[in-house]
C-alpha positions as CSV (number, residue, x, y, z in Angstrom):
1,X,-4.0,-30.8,16.1
2,X,-0.5,-29.4,15.7
3,X,-1.6,-27.4,12.6
4,X,-4.7,-26.2,14.6
5,X,-2.5,-25.1,17.5
6,X,-0.2,-23.2,15.2
7,X,-3.2,-21.6,13.5
8,X,-4.7,-20.6,16.8
9,X,-1.5,-18.9,17.9
10,X,-1.7,-16.7,14.8
11,X,-5.4,-16.0,14.9
12,X,-6.3,-18.2,11.9
13,X,-9.6,-20.2,12.3
14,X,-9.7,-23.9,11.5
15,X,-13.5,-23.9,11.5
16,X,-16.4,-21.4,11.5
17,X,-20.0,-21.4,12.5
18,X,-22.4,-20.0,9.9
19,X,-25.3,-20.6,12.3
20,X,-25.5,-21.5,16.0
21,X,-26.2,-25.2,15.3
22,X,-23.6,-25.7,12.5
23,X,-19.8,-25.8,12.4
24,X,-17.9,-26.0,9.1
25,X,-14.3,-27.2,9.1
26,X,-11.7,-25.2,7.1
27,X,-9.5,-27.2,4.7
28,X,-5.9,-27.6,5.8
29,X,-4.7,-26.2,2.4
30,X,-6.5,-22.9,3.2
31,X,-5.0,-22.8,6.7
32,X,-1.5,-23.4,5.3
33,X,-1.9,-20.7,2.6
34,X,-3.2,-18.1,5.1
35,X,-0.3,-18.9,7.5
36,X,2.1,-18.4,4.6
37,X,0.7,-15.0,3.9
38,X,1.4,-14.2,7.6
39,X,5.0,-15.3,7.1
40,X,4.5,-18.7,8.9
41,X,5.8,-21.8,7.2
42,X,3.4,-24.8,7.4
43,X,3.6,-26.6,4.1
44,X,5.0,-29.8,5.6
45,X,4.7,-31.6,9.0
46,X,8.3,-30.6,9.7
47,X,7.7,-27.0,8.9
48,X,4.6,-27.0,11.1
49,X,6.5,-28.5,14.0
50,X,9.4,-26.0,13.6
51,X,7.0,-23.0,13.3
52,X,5.0,-24.2,16.3
53,X,8.1,-24.6,18.4
54,X,9.3,-21.1,17.5
55,X,5.9,-19.6,18.1
56,X,5.5,-21.2,21.5
57,X,9.0,-20.2,22.6
58,X,8.3,-16.6,21.5
59,X,5.0,-16.7,23.4
60,X,6.7,-18.0,26.5
61,X,9.5,-15.5,26.4
62,X,7.4,-12.5,25.5
63,X,7.1,-9.9,28.3
64,X,4.7,-7.6,26.5
65,X,2.4,-7.7,23.5
66,X,3.6,-5.3,20.7
67,X,0.6,-3.0,21.4
68,X,-1.0,-2.4,24.8
69,X,-4.3,-0.7,25.4
70,X,-5.2,1.4,28.4
71,X,-8.8,2.8,28.6
72,X,-8.9,6.1,30.3
73,X,-11.4,6.0,33.2
74,X,-12.5,8.6,35.8
75,X,-10.6,8.4,39.1
76,X,-7.3,6.8,39.9
77,X,-6.5,4.6,36.8
78,X,-5.5,1.0,37.3
79,X,-2.4,-0.2,35.4
80,X,-3.1,-2.2,32.2
81,X,-3.3,-5.9,32.9
82,X,-0.3,-6.5,30.6
83,X,1.9,-4.5,32.9
84,X,0.6,-6.1,36.0
85,X,1.7,-9.5,34.5
86,X,5.3,-8.4,34.3
87,X,7.8,-9.8,36.8
88,X,7.8,-8.0,40.2
89,X,10.1,-5.1,40.3
90,X,10.0,-4.4,36.5
91,X,10.5,-0.7,35.7
92,X,8.2,0.5,33.0
93,X,9.4,3.7,31.2
94,X,6.7,5.6,29.2
95,X,7.6,8.2,26.6
96,X,4.5,10.1,25.8
97,X,3.8,11.4,22.3
98,X,4.1,15.0,23.5
99,X,7.7,14.4,24.7
100,X,7.0,13.7,28.4
101,X,8.4,10.8,30.4
102,X,7.3,8.8,33.4
103,X,8.2,5.6,35.2
104,X,6.2,2.9,37.0
105,X,7.4,-0.1,38.9
106,X,5.5,-3.3,39.2
107,X,4.8,-4.3,42.7
108,X,7.1,-6.8,44.5
109,X,5.8,-9.8,46.3
110,X,5.3,-8.9,50.0
111,X,6.3,-11.3,52.8
112,X,3.3,-12.5,54.9
113,X,3.3,-10.8,58.3
114,X,4.6,-13.0,61.2
115,X,6.5,-15.4,58.9
116,X,9.5,-15.1,61.2
117,X,7.6,-16.4,64.2
118,X,6.0,-19.3,62.3
119,X,8.3,-22.0,63.7
120,X,7.9,-20.8,67.3
121,X,4.2,-20.7,67.0
122,X,4.2,-24.2,65.7
123,X,5.8,-25.5,69.0
124,X,2.9,-24.0,71.1
125,X,-0.5,-25.6,71.4
126,X,-2.7,-24.4,68.6
127,X,-5.3,-21.9,69.6
128,X,-8.8,-21.9,68.1
129,X,-8.5,-21.4,64.4
130,X,-9.0,-17.7,63.5
131,X,-10.7,-16.5,60.4
132,X,-8.4,-16.7,57.3
133,X,-6.4,-13.4,57.0
134,X,-6.7,-11.2,53.9
135,X,-4.0,-12.1,51.3
136,X,-0.9,-9.9,51.8
137,X,-0.2,-7.3,49.2
138,X,2.7,-5.2,48.4
139,X,2.6,-1.4,48.2
140,X,2.5,-0.7,44.4
141,X,3.7,2.5,42.8
142,X,0.6,4.4,41.7
143,X,-0.1,4.1,38.0
144,X,0.6,7.5,36.5
145,X,-2.3,9.5,34.9
146,X,-1.1,9.4,31.3
147,X,-2.4,11.8,28.6
148,X,-4.5,10.4,25.8
149,X,-2.4,9.3,22.9
150,X,0.0,6.8,21.5
151,X,3.1,6.4,23.6
152,X,6.3,4.3,23.6
153,X,7.0,1.9,26.4
154,X,10.2,0.2,27.5
155,X,10.0,-2.4,30.3
156,X,13.2,-3.6,32.1
157,X,13.0,-6.6,34.4
158,X,15.2,-7.1,37.5
159,X,17.1,-9.8,35.7
160,X,18.0,-7.5,32.8
161,X,15.4,-8.5,30.1
162,X,13.9,-5.7,28.0
163,X,10.7,-5.3,26.1
164,X,9.3,-2.5,24.0
165,X,5.7,-1.8,23.1
166,X,3.3,0.8,21.9
167,X,0.8,2.0,24.5
168,X,-2.5,3.4,23.3
169,X,-4.3,5.5,25.9
170,X,-7.9,6.0,24.7
171,X,-11.1,7.5,26.2
172,X,-13.7,5.0,27.1
173,X,-16.2,5.9,24.3
174,X,-16.4,7.8,21.0
175,X,-18.2,11.2,20.9
176,X,-21.9,10.9,20.6
177,X,-24.4,13.1,18.6
178,X,-25.2,16.1,20.7
179,X,-29.0,15.3,20.3
180,X,-31.2,13.1,18.3
181,X,-31.0,14.2,14.7
182,X,-32.1,13.4,11.2
183,X,-30.2,13.8,7.9
184,X,-29.7,12.6,4.4
185,X,-27.8,9.7,2.8
186,X,-26.7,10.2,-0.8
187,X,-24.1,9.2,-3.3
188,X,-22.2,12.4,-4.1
189,X,-21.5,11.6,-7.8
190,X,-25.3,11.2,-8.4
191,X,-26.1,14.7,-7.2
192,X,-25.5,16.9,-10.2
193,X,-26.2,20.7,-10.2
194,X,-26.2,23.3,-13.0
195,X,-22.6,23.9,-12.1
196,X,-21.4,20.2,-12.1
197,X,-19.0,18.9,-14.7
198,X,-21.0,15.7,-15.4
199,X,-21.1,14.4,-11.8
200,X,-21.7,15.7,-8.4
201,X,-18.7,17.5,-6.9
202,X,-17.5,19.1,-3.6
203,X,-19.2,22.4,-4.6
204,X,-22.5,20.5,-4.8
205,X,-21.7,18.9,-1.5
206,X,-21.3,22.3,0.2
207,X,-24.5,23.5,-1.4
208,X,-26.7,20.6,-0.4
209,X,-25.2,20.6,3.1
210,X,-26.0,24.3,3.5
211,X,-29.5,23.8,2.1
212,X,-30.3,20.7,4.2
213,X,-29.2,22.3,7.4
214,X,-31.0,25.6,6.9
215,X,-34.1,24.6,5.0
216,X,-35.1,21.2,6.4
217,X,-33.3,21.1,9.7
218,X,-31.0,18.2,8.8
219,X,-28.2,17.4,11.3
220,X,-26.0,15.3,9.0
221,X,-25.3,14.4,5.4
222,X,-23.8,11.0,4.8
223,X,-22.0,10.4,1.5
224,X,-20.2,7.6,-0.3
225,X,-16.4,7.1,0.1
226,X,-14.5,9.9,-1.7
227,X,-11.3,7.8,-1.8
228,X,-8.9,8.1,-4.7
229,X,-9.8,5.7,-7.5
230,X,-7.5,3.6,-9.6
231,X,-6.9,5.6,-12.8
232,X,-7.5,4.0,-16.2
233,X,-10.1,3.6,-18.9
234,X,-12.6,2.5,-17.9
235,X,-12.1,3.4,-14.3
236,X,-13.8,1.1,-11.8
237,X,-16.8,3.3,-10.8
238,X,-17.2,1.6,-7.4
239,X,-16.2,3.9,-4.6
240,X,-15.6,0.8,-2.5
241,X,-12.5,-0.5,-4.4
242,X,-10.2,2.5,-4.4
243,X,-6.5,3.0,-5.1
244,X,-6.1,4.8,-1.8
245,X,-8.3,5.3,1.3
246,X,-5.8,7.8,2.7
247,X,-6.4,10.5,0.1
248,X,-9.5,11.8,-1.7
249,X,-10.0,11.7,-5.4
250,X,-9.5,15.1,-7.2
251,X,-12.3,14.2,-9.6
252,X,-14.6,15.6,-7.0
253,X,-13.0,19.1,-7.2
254,X,-15.2,22.1,-8.2
255,X,-12.8,23.6,-10.7
256,X,-14.2,27.1,-10.6
257,X,-13.7,27.2,-6.8
258,X,-9.9,26.8,-7.0
259,X,-8.6,30.3,-6.3
260,X,-6.0,30.1,-9.1
261,X,-8.7,29.5,-11.6
262,X,-9.4,33.2,-11.8
263,X,-5.8,34.0,-12.8
264,X,-5.4,31.6,-15.7
265,X,-4.3,33.8,-18.6
266,X,-5.3,31.7,-21.5
267,X,-9.1,31.7,-21.0
268,X,-9.8,30.3,-24.4
269,X,-8.9,26.7,-23.5
270,X,-10.8,27.0,-20.2
271,X,-13.8,28.3,-22.0
272,X,-13.7,25.3,-24.3
273,X,-13.4,22.9,-21.4
274,X,-16.4,24.7,-19.7
275,X,-18.5,24.1,-22.9
276,X,-17.5,20.5,-23.0
277,X,-18.4,20.1,-19.3
278,X,-21.8,21.8,-19.9
279,X,-22.5,19.3,-22.7
280,X,-21.4,16.4,-20.5
281,X,-23.8,17.6,-17.7
282,X,-26.7,18.0,-20.1
283,X,-26.1,14.6,-21.6
284,X,-26.8,13.1,-18.1
285,X,-29.6,15.4,-16.9
286,X,-31.4,15.9,-20.2
287,X,-30.5,13.0,-22.5
288,X,-30.5,10.1,-20.0
289,X,-26.8,9.2,-20.4
290,X,-25.0,7.5,-17.6
291,X,-22.4,9.4,-15.5
292,X,-19.1,9.0,-17.2
293,X,-16.4,9.4,-14.6
294,X,-13.6,9.0,-17.1
295,X,-14.9,11.8,-19.3
296,X,-15.3,14.1,-16.3
297,X,-11.8,13.5,-15.2
298,X,-10.3,14.0,-18.6
299,X,-11.8,17.5,-18.7
300,X,-10.9,18.3,-15.1
301,X,-7.4,17.1,-15.4
302,X,-6.7,19.3,-18.4
303,X,-8.3,22.3,-16.5
304,X,-6.1,21.6,-13.5
305,X,-3.0,21.4,-15.6
306,X,-3.8,24.9,-16.8
307,X,-4.5,26.1,-13.3
308,X,-1.3,24.5,-12.1
309,X,0.7,26.9,-14.2
310,X,-0.5,29.8,-12.1
311,X,2.0,30.5,-9.3
312,X,0.6,30.3,-5.7
313,X,0.4,33.6,-3.8
314,X,2.6,33.7,-0.7
315,X,-0.2,32.8,1.7
316,X,-1.4,30.0,-0.5
317,X,2.2,28.7,-0.9
318,X,2.6,28.7,2.9
319,X,-0.7,26.8,3.3
320,X,0.4,24.3,0.7
321,X,3.8,23.8,2.4
322,X,2.0,23.3,5.7
323,X,-0.1,20.5,4.1
324,X,3.0,18.8,2.7
325,X,4.7,18.9,6.0
326,X,1.6,17.5,7.8
327,X,1.1,14.7,5.4
328,X,4.8,13.9,5.0
329,X,5.9,10.6,3.5
330,X,2.4,9.3,3.0
331,X,1.5,12.0,0.6
332,X,4.8,11.8,-1.2
333,X,4.3,8.1,-1.7
334,X,0.8,8.6,-3.0
335,X,1.8,11.3,-5.5
336,X,4.8,9.2,-6.6
337,X,2.5,6.3,-7.3
338,X,0.2,8.6,-9.3
339,X,3.1,9.9,-11.4
340,X,4.5,6.4,-12.0
341,X,1.0,5.2,-12.9
342,X,0.8,7.9,-15.7
343,X,4.0,6.4,-17.2
344,X,3.7,2.7,-16.5
345,X,0.0,2.0,-15.9
346,X,-2.2,1.7,-12.8
347,X,-1.0,-1.7,-11.6
348,X,2.3,-1.5,-9.8
349,X,2.8,-5.2,-9.9
350,X,3.5,-4.9,-13.6
351,X,5.9,-2.0,-13.3
352,X,9.7,-2.5,-13.9
353,X,11.0,-4.5,-11.1
354,X,13.0,-1.7,-9.4
355,X,9.9,0.5,-9.2
356,X,7.8,-2.0,-7.3
357,X,9.5,-1.1,-4.1
358,X,8.7,2.4,-2.9
359,X,12.0,2.7,-1.0
360,X,14.3,1.4,-3.8
361,X,17.0,3.5,-5.4
362,X,15.1,3.2,-8.8
363,X,12.0,4.7,-7.3
364,X,14.0,7.5,-5.8
365,X,15.5,8.3,-9.2
366,X,12.1,8.1,-10.8
367,X,10.7,10.5,-8.2
368,X,13.4,13.0,-9.0
369,X,12.8,12.7,-12.8
370,X,9.1,13.1,-12.4
371,X,9.2,15.8,-9.7
372,X,6.8,18.1,-11.7
373,X,4.2,15.3,-11.9
374,X,4.7,14.4,-8.2
375,X,4.1,18.1,-7.3
376,X,1.1,18.2,-9.5
377,X,-0.5,15.3,-7.7
378,X,0.4,16.6,-4.2
379,X,-1.2,19.9,-5.1
380,X,-4.4,18.1,-6.2
381,X,-4.5,16.3,-2.9
382,X,-4.2,19.7,-1.1
383,X,-6.8,21.4,-3.3
384,X,-9.3,18.5,-2.6
385,X,-8.6,18.7,1.1
386,X,-9.3,22.4,1.2
387,X,-12.7,21.9,-0.6
388,X,-13.6,19.1,1.8
389,X,-12.9,21.5,4.7
390,X,-15.1,24.1,3.0
391,X,-18.0,21.6,2.7
392,X,-17.8,20.6,6.3
393,X,-17.6,24.2,7.3
394,X,-20.7,25.0,5.2
395,X,-22.5,22.1,7.0
396,X,-21.7,23.3,10.5
397,X,-22.5,26.9,9.6
398,X,-25.9,25.8,8.4
399,X,-26.6,24.5,11.9
400,X,-25.9,20.8,11.4
401,X,-25.2,19.1,14.7
402,X,-22.9,16.5,13.1
403,X,-22.2,17.7,9.5
404,X,-20.6,15.5,6.9
405,X,-20.5,11.7,7.5
406,X,-17.6,10.3,5.5
407,X,-17.4,6.6,4.6
408,X,-14.5,4.2,5.0
409,X,-14.3,1.4,2.5
410,X,-13.2,-2.1,3.7
411,X,-10.0,-2.1,1.7
412,X,-8.1,-1.0,-1.4
413,X,-7.3,-2.3,-4.9
414,X,-4.3,-4.6,-4.9
415,X,-2.6,-2.7,-7.7
416,X,-3.2,0.8,-6.2
417,X,-1.3,3.4,-4.3
418,X,-1.9,2.2,-0.8
419,X,-1.0,-1.4,-1.7
420,X,2.2,-0.2,-3.3
421,X,3.3,2.2,-0.5
422,X,2.3,-0.1,2.4
423,X,3.2,-3.5,1.0
424,X,4.5,-4.9,4.2
425,X,1.2,-4.1,5.9
426,X,-0.9,-6.1,3.4
427,X,-1.2,-9.9,3.2
428,X,0.1,-10.8,-0.2
429,X,-1.9,-13.4,-2.2
430,X,-5.0,-12.9,-0.1
431,X,-8.3,-11.2,-0.7
432,X,-11.1,-10.1,1.7
433,X,-14.6,-11.5,1.2
434,X,-17.4,-13.2,3.0
435,X,-18.2,-16.9,3.7
436,X,-21.3,-18.6,2.2
437,X,-24.6,-17.6,3.8
438,X,-28.3,-17.8,3.2
439,X,-28.1,-14.9,0.7
440,X,-25.0,-16.1,-1.2
441,X,-24.3,-19.8,-1.3
442,X,-21.0,-19.3,-3.0
443,X,-19.6,-16.7,-0.7
444,X,-18.0,-13.4,-1.8
445,X,-14.5,-12.3,-2.9
446,X,-14.2,-8.6,-2.9
447,X,-10.7,-8.5,-4.5
448,X,-9.2,-6.4,-1.6
449,X,-6.0,-7.4,0.1
450,X,-6.4,-7.5,3.9
451,X,-4.1,-5.9,6.4
452,X,-1.8,-8.2,8.3
453,X,-2.8,-8.1,12.0
454,X,0.8,-9.0,13.1
455,X,2.3,-6.1,11.2
456,X,-0.3,-3.7,12.4
457,X,0.4,-4.6,16.0
458,X,4.2,-4.5,15.6
459,X,4.0,-1.0,14.1
460,X,1.7,0.4,16.7
461,X,-1.2,0.5,14.2
462,X,0.6,3.4,12.4
463,X,-1.0,2.8,9.0
464,X,-4.5,2.5,10.6
465,X,-3.9,5.7,12.7
466,X,-2.8,7.7,9.7
467,X,-5.8,6.5,7.7
468,X,-8.3,7.5,10.4
469,X,-6.7,10.8,11.1
470,X,-6.9,11.8,7.4
471,X,-10.5,10.7,7.0
472,X,-11.6,12.5,10.2
473,X,-9.9,15.8,9.4
474,X,-13.1,17.2,7.9
475,X,-15.8,14.9,9.2
476,X,-18.5,15.2,11.8
477,X,-18.9,11.4,11.7
478,X,-17.3,8.4,10.1
479,X,-19.2,5.4,8.8
480,X,-17.1,2.2,8.7
481,X,-18.2,-0.3,6.1
482,X,-18.3,-3.9,7.4
483,X,-17.3,-2.8,10.9
484,X,-17.0,-6.4,11.9
485,X,-13.7,-6.3,10.1
486,X,-12.2,-4.7,13.3
487,X,-12.6,-8.1,14.9
488,X,-12.1,-10.6,12.0
489,X,-12.0,-10.8,8.3
490,X,-12.7,-13.6,5.8
491,X,-9.4,-14.3,3.9
492,X,-9.6,-16.0,0.5
493,X,-6.4,-17.3,-1.1
494,X,-5.8,-15.8,-4.5
495,X,-7.3,-18.1,-7.3
496,X,-9.6,-20.0,-4.9
497,X,-13.3,-19.8,-4.6
498,X,-14.7,-17.8,-1.7
499,X,-15.8,-21.0,0.0
500,X,-12.1,-21.9,0.4
501,X,-11.4,-19.1,2.8
502,X,-11.2,-18.7,6.5
503,X,-11.5,-16.1,9.3
504,X,-8.4,-14.3,10.5
505,X,-8.7,-12.5,13.8
506,X,-7.5,-9.0,14.6
507,X,-6.8,-7.4,18.0
508,X,-10.2,-5.8,18.3
509,X,-9.4,-4.0,21.5
510,X,-6.4,-2.3,19.9
511,X,-8.3,-1.5,16.7
512,X,-11.2,0.0,18.7
513,X,-8.8,1.9,21.0
514,X,-7.2,3.6,18.0
515,X,-10.6,4.3,16.5
516,X,-12.0,5.8,19.7
517,X,-8.8,7.9,20.3
518,X,-8.8,9.4,16.8
519,X,-12.6,10.0,16.8
520,X,-12.2,11.7,20.2
521,X,-9.4,14.0,18.8
522,X,-11.6,14.9,15.8
523,X,-14.8,15.3,17.9
524,X,-16.5,12.9,15.5
525,X,-19.2,10.3,15.8
526,X,-18.5,6.8,14.6
527,X,-21.1,4.6,12.8
528,X,-20.5,1.0,12.1
529,X,-22.2,-0.8,9.2
530,X,-23.0,-4.0,11.0
531,X,-25.5,-5.6,8.6
532,X,-25.4,-9.3,7.7
533,X,-23.5,-12.0,9.6
534,X,-22.3,-10.6,12.9
535,X,-20.2,-12.6,15.4
536,X,-21.9,-12.9,18.8
537,X,-20.7,-10.1,21.2
538,X,-19.5,-7.8,18.4
539,X,-22.5,-5.4,18.5
540,X,-22.3,-5.3,22.3
541,X,-18.6,-4.5,22.3
542,X,-19.1,-1.7,19.7
543,X,-22.0,-0.2,21.7
544,X,-19.9,-0.2,24.9
545,X,-17.3,1.9,23.1
546,X,-19.9,4.3,21.7
547,X,-19.9,3.1,18.1
548,X,-23.4,3.4,16.6
549,X,-24.8,0.6,14.6
550,X,-26.9,0.6,11.4
551,X,-30.5,-0.6,11.5
552,X,-32.4,-1.0,8.2
553,X,-36.2,-1.2,8.5
554,X,-36.7,-4.3,6.4
555,X,-34.2,-6.3,8.4
556,X,-35.5,-5.4,11.8
557,X,-37.7,-8.3,13.0
558,X,-38.2,-10.3,16.1
559,X,-35.9,-13.0,14.9
560,X,-35.7,-14.7,18.3
561,X,-39.4,-14.8,18.7
562,X,-42.4,-14.2,16.5
563,X,-40.4,-13.2,13.4
564,X,-42.7,-10.2,12.9
565,X,-41.6,-6.6,12.3
566,X,-39.8,-5.3,15.4
567,X,-41.9,-2.7,17.2
568,X,-40.3,0.7,17.2
569,X,-39.8,0.8,20.9
570,X,-37.8,-2.4,20.7
571,X,-35.2,-0.9,18.3
572,X,-31.8,-0.1,19.7
573,X,-31.0,3.5,20.5
574,X,-27.3,3.4,19.5
575,X,-27.8,3.3,15.7
576,X,-28.5,5.1,12.5
577,X,-32.0,4.0,11.5
578,X,-32.9,4.1,7.8
579,X,-35.2,2.5,5.3
580,X,-32.6,1.5,2.8
581,X,-29.0,1.8,1.6
582,X,-27.0,2.1,-1.6
583,X,-27.0,-1.7,-2.0
584,X,-30.7,-2.1,-1.5
585,X,-33.9,-1.1,-3.4
586,X,-35.3,2.3,-2.8
587,X,-38.3,2.4,-0.6
588,X,-40.6,3.2,-3.5
589,X,-39.3,0.2,-5.4
590,X,-39.6,-2.0,-2.4
591,X,-43.2,-0.9,-1.7
592,X,-44.3,-1.4,-5.3
593,X,-42.3,-4.6,-5.9
594,X,-40.5,-3.1,-8.8
595,X,-37.1,-4.4,-7.5
596,X,-38.3,-8.0,-8.0
597,X,-39.1,-7.2,-11.6
598,X,-35.7,-5.6,-12.1
599,X,-33.9,-8.7,-10.8
600,X,-36.0,-10.9,-13.0
601,X,-35.2,-9.0,-16.1
602,X,-31.5,-9.3,-15.3
603,X,-31.7,-13.0,-14.7
604,X,-30.8,-12.8,-11.0
605,X,-33.7,-14.6,-9.4
606,X,-33.1,-18.2,-8.2
607,X,-36.8,-19.0,-7.9
608,X,-39.8,-18.6,-10.2
609,X,-40.9,-15.0,-10.6
610,X,-44.4,-15.6,-9.2
611,X,-43.0,-17.1,-6.1
612,X,-40.6,-14.2,-5.5
613,X,-43.3,-11.7,-6.1
614,X,-45.7,-13.4,-3.7
615,X,-43.1,-13.6,-1.0
616,X,-42.2,-10.0,-1.5
617,X,-45.8,-8.8,-1.5
618,X,-46.4,-10.7,1.8
619,X,-43.4,-9.1,3.4
620,X,-44.4,-5.6,2.3
621,X,-48.0,-6.2,3.3
622,X,-47.0,-7.3,6.8
623,X,-45.0,-4.0,7.2
624,X,-47.9,-1.9,5.9
625,X,-50.2,-3.6,8.3
626,X,-47.8,-2.8,11.1
627,X,-47.7,0.9,10.0
628,X,-51.4,1.0,9.9
629,X,-51.9,-0.5,13.4
630,X,-49.5,2.2,14.7
631,X,-51.6,4.9,13.1
632,X,-48.7,5.9,10.8
633,X,-50.6,5.5,7.6
634,X,-53.3,8.1,7.6
635,X,-53.2,8.3,3.8
636,X,-54.2,4.7,3.4
637,X,-52.1,1.8,2.0
638,X,-52.8,2.6,-1.6
639,X,-50.8,5.8,-1.9
640,X,-47.1,5.0,-2.5
641,X,-46.0,8.5,-1.4
642,X,-48.0,8.2,1.8
643,X,-46.5,4.7,2.5
644,X,-43.0,6.2,2.1
645,X,-43.8,8.9,4.6
646,X,-45.2,6.2,6.9
647,X,-42.0,4.3,6.8
648,X,-40.1,7.4,8.0
649,X,-42.7,8.1,10.6
650,X,-42.0,4.7,11.9
651,X,-38.3,5.4,12.1
652,X,-39.0,8.5,14.1
653,X,-40.9,6.4,16.6
654,X,-37.8,4.4,17.3
655,X,-35.2,5.6,19.9
656,X,-32.5,5.7,17.2
657,X,-30.0,8.6,17.8
658,X,-29.8,9.3,14.1
659,X,-32.5,8.8,11.4
660,X,-31.3,8.8,7.8
661,X,-33.3,9.6,4.8
662,X,-32.1,8.0,1.6
663,X,-32.2,11.2,-0.6
664,X,-33.6,9.4,-3.7
665,X,-36.5,8.2,-1.5
666,X,-37.4,11.8,-1.0
667,X,-38.1,12.3,-4.7
668,X,-39.5,8.8,-5.5
669,X,-36.4,7.4,-7.3
670,X,-37.0,3.7,-8.0
671,X,-33.5,2.6,-9.1
672,X,-30.9,1.2,-6.8
673,X,-27.4,2.8,-7.0
674,X,-25.8,-0.6,-6.8
675,X,-27.2,-4.0,-7.6
676,X,-24.9,-6.6,-5.9
677,X,-24.2,-9.6,-8.1
678,X,-24.1,-7.5,-11.3
679,X,-21.3,-6.0,-13.3
680,X,-22.1,-5.1,-16.9
681,X,-25.8,-6.0,-16.6
682,X,-26.6,-2.9,-14.5
683,X,-25.1,0.6,-14.4
684,X,-23.9,0.4,-10.9
685,X,-22.5,3.7,-9.4
686,X,-23.4,5.7,-12.6
687,X,-26.9,6.8,-12.1
688,X,-28.0,10.4,-11.2
689,X,-30.8,10.9,-8.7
690,X,-34.1,10.7,-10.6
691,X,-37.8,11.2,-10.0
692,X,-40.4,8.4,-10.0
693,X,-40.5,8.6,-13.8
694,X,-36.8,7.9,-14.1
695,X,-36.0,11.4,-15.3
696,X,-32.8,12.8,-13.7
697,X,-33.2,15.7,-11.3
698,X,-30.7,18.5,-11.0
699,X,-29.9,19.7,-7.5
700,X,-31.8,22.9,-8.1
701,X,-34.9,20.8,-9.0
702,X,-34.5,18.4,-6.2
703,X,-34.5,20.9,-3.4
704,X,-37.7,22.4,-4.7
705,X,-39.5,19.1,-5.1
706,X,-43.0,19.1,-3.5
707,X,-42.6,15.4,-2.8
708,X,-39.4,16.0,-0.9
709,X,-40.9,18.8,1.2
710,X,-44.0,16.7,2.0
711,X,-41.7,14.0,3.3
712,X,-39.5,16.4,5.3
713,X,-42.6,17.8,7.0
714,X,-42.7,14.4,8.8
715,X,-39.4,15.4,10.4
716,X,-40.3,19.0,11.3
717,X,-43.4,17.8,13.2
718,X,-46.0,18.9,10.7
719,X,-48.5,16.1,9.9
720,X,-47.0,13.6,12.3
721,X,-49.6,11.3,13.8
722,X,-49.3,11.2,17.6
723,X,-48.0,8.0,19.2
724,X,-50.8,5.8,20.4
């Protein structure tokens, strides 16, 4: 029990509940390893006893938690409970982030009225017992109306003790979509146009946003994470295992849209690169080749080197300097890592020892030696930021109510830029994953180091705040992958199976307060991907703070009752409703059963093919019957295109605030963008959007697709059956 008590004090679970009626104990070795990653010694009974004594003493002496949350409410605000728990007469000094100052004093204990006459009253005969008086209270200093933001607090008690903390003052809820809206979900790399250099880019993003807003009334466009990838050959194509989540990847740049491109003097080399890019694009769109991110980046990097030789005009130079000043140390660290990776490789844990510390003298010398390369990479980050801004501007100018929905991955690559620059913030020797469940008996290890909750709290969530602020700069909304990670994450010790992990808890209130504050500042909607195993109470807490959930049609059933498809009116309102995601089969593949055949060909089925097909057909048949009963299938159950339209008609019957169309669904694409559980067996993250025959479609062909426009008429009110 001593180890369990120590683990509880540090938010480490010693058991978990995969289902309401089952509890699984966590091995002591796992608990010890996770505590060690948090800087807590627990390898021996003596170490456990010493660490427990130290932790309990610190808990007893602590005046304030390292981060305090205050939710902004209408009317006179009450003080945060953490401040009310301070000793009476404590002076709380608040330094606001805008330079203001204010003080507040905790109420002193009041003496009960009439205490001085108590002894005299005791000598007289007791009168009939009156009703009990109200408890006496002291006159408290009114809690000041603080501005929204992240402030510094110093508390001094009457006996001379001092405590310092970060105070996060946040609005009660995130911004909401201005009205019910629909939009598209797409992987940007898969959306090639006649101007792409072999994969979709930010120019294509601006084009499709302008088209979707104007031509089909879309209110948002959700894309995959654009985080900076780990360089190398081959580059990991997954957008969910980046080098940095703080900065975008310049591989997404539209080269011709960089203003200095027009002033490159040696046009011959640029012309050669354009021809190579054209050949790369045609190999994907015409010859059926996979998207080759490495080949795309090789061409773009060389073009950007040529462009980088063009001096910036005065106005451009001023804008660049503003960006450098705004991003500060974070961008300098990122660019330094990129420059060092060019020389020593993309895994900082294998660099010369002195360079593994971003604050070492050796790193400072290397930064000076590589200043030209550091400047090159800071300029790429700025150029990418400007094109992201242009894409969001195009979306809003096209009438989109929300605009671009950016995606935040769960974590970063352990050898990448963020893990190097923010080493103290990450738990060394740990990886984020998922425990065993009904879909994966072995659990999952995602190979991403988790943030340390203790360091986040001690630093006022500075790394988290900076990350959100950068992502929200040019976003109408932010999707958070595995949003349950704001509450707890499954930590797996390095070298162990995912089953040998445990949950580590985060301060969800603080994580949510920072998220709500930054979303409010950006005027952005927040969407949480809350699919899979969700701890009780999490969805309710997220909804209370205005975070929308994610509801996928095939998973929405009356699990607590009949088990049948959930009627549209019973769906939650606070969600993005969609038919599928990048990790699931397209709607056409689901309706035809082709996804089962694909998994069979790749050897991924755990049961006989016939059994899987029968079960899948029964599930699809049940949904088609539901759609028919609701009058949403006027074309009949035989037509696949009509069934796809019926699925989206169903989603429109729900009260969901946002309805998302998986863009490949609109043209009948049958291939998933990612097939979980595969690596080399399937071309994950490398497929262009294609038609039902598997032939890739350029953006210009996609937007003129009759099938797409037939589907979008469902959303514009043409051909929508009335509700019964």
